C-alpha positions in Angstrom: 55.5 -1.7 175.3 53.9 1.1 177.1 53.4 -1.0 180.3 57.0 -2.2 180.1 58.3 1.4 179.7 56.3 2.6 182.7 57.5 -0.5 184.6 61.1 0.4 183.8 60.6 4.0 185.0 59.1 2.7 188.3 62.0 0.3 188.8 64.6 2.9 188.0 63.1 5.6 190.2 62.3 3.2 193.0 65.7 1.6 193.0 67.4 5.0 193.5 65.4 5.3 196.8 67.3 2.3 198.2 70.4 4.5 198.4 70.0 7.4 200.8 70.5 10.8 199.1 70.8 9.4 195.6 67.2 9.9 194.4 66.5 13.6 193.5 63.0 13.0 195.1 64.4 11.7 198.4 63.6 14.7 200.6 60.4 15.4 198.8 59.3 11.8 199.4 60.2 12.0 203.1 58.3 15.2 203.6 55.3 14.0 201.8 55.1 10.6 203.5 55.6 12.4 206.9 52.5 14.5 206.2 50.4 11.6 204.9 51.3 9.3 207.8 51.2 12.1 210.5 54.9 11.3 211.1 54.1 7.9 212.4 56.6 6.1 210.2 60.3 6.9 210.6 61.9 8.6 207.5 64.3 5.8 206.6 61.6 3.1 206.8 59.1 5.2 204.8 61.5 5.6 202.0 62.5 2.0 202.0 58.8 1.0 201.9 58.2 3.4 199.0 61.2 2.0 197.2 59.9 -1.5 197.5 56.5 -0.5 196.5 57.7 1.3 193.4 59.9 -1.5 192.3 57.1 -4.0 192.9 54.8 -2.0 190.7 57.5 -1.8 188.0 58.1 -5.6 188.0 54.4 -6.4 187.9 53.9 -4.0 185.0 56.8 -5.5 183.1 55.7 -9.1 183.5 52.0 -8.1 182.9 50.9 -9.8 186.2 47.7 -8.8 188.1 47.6 -5.9 185.7 44.2 -4.4 186.6 45.2 -4.3 190.3 48.7 -3.0 189.7 47.4 -0.2 187.4 44.9 0.9 190.0 47.6 0.9 192.7 50.0 2.8 190.4 47.3 5.4 189.6 46.6 5.9 193.3 50.4 6.2 193.9 50.7 8.8 191.2 47.8 10.8 192.4 49.5 10.9 195.8 52.5 12.4 194.2 50.5 15.6 193.7 50.3 16.1 197.5 53.4 18.4 197.6 51.7 20.9 195.2 49.1 21.4 197.9 51.3 21.2 201.0 54.6 22.6 199.7 53.6 25.2 197.1 56.9 27.1 197.7 58.9 24.1 196.3 56.4 23.4 193.6 55.9 26.9 192.1 58.0 29.8 191.2 54.8 31.8 190.7 51.6 29.9 191.3 49.6 28.5 189.6 51.4 28.4 186.2 55.2 28.7 186.7 56.5 25.4 188.1 59.8 24.8 189.7 61.8 21.7 188.6 60.1 19.8 191.5 56.7 21.0 190.2 57.5 19.8 186.7 58.7 16.5 188.1 55.3 16.1 189.8 53.1 17.4 186.9 54.7 15.0 184.4 52.9 12.2 186.3 49.7 13.3 184.5 51.2 11.7 181.3 51.9 8.4 183.1 48.4 8.4 184.7 46.9 8.8 181.2 49.2 6.1 179.8 48.1 3.7 182.6 44.4 4.4 181.7 45.3 3.7 178.1 46.7 0.2 178.9 44.1 -0.7 181.5 42.4 -3.9 180.2 38.7 -3.3 179.7 36.1 -6.1 179.3 33.8 -5.1 176.5 31.6 -8.1 176.7 28.3 -7.6 178.4 26.5 -10.5 180.2 22.8 -10.4 180.7 21.1 -11.7 183.9 21.3 -15.3 182.6 25.1 -15.0 182.0 24.8 -14.9 178.3 27.3 -12.6 176.5 25.9 -10.1 174.1 
């Protein structure tokens, strides 16, 4: 259920980005992607790619497909959401480092999602020796 709920959040937030100006993270996403790509990708295209990417992660989490790969991708994506704290501290903090703006809170809450993704990451506890025999 945890994977499904994270998948729904990804689909919900990603779907909003398909409609310009609807997502509360629209301008933040544009600014962040511009910095990360050295402004090589046009704003509209970058947000469209992000929307597709987020919806894809959500769908794969819900259907439990390629789960190890998708969880790794989602964790990388969520780690990149912390970029604005470094590059745009004025929109992330009222008073750094402890008093967050609403944008800062929006970013920091991703720590919970990252931890939840680690929790649902499938781990193989079997150990094979050099001959391929499972302990």
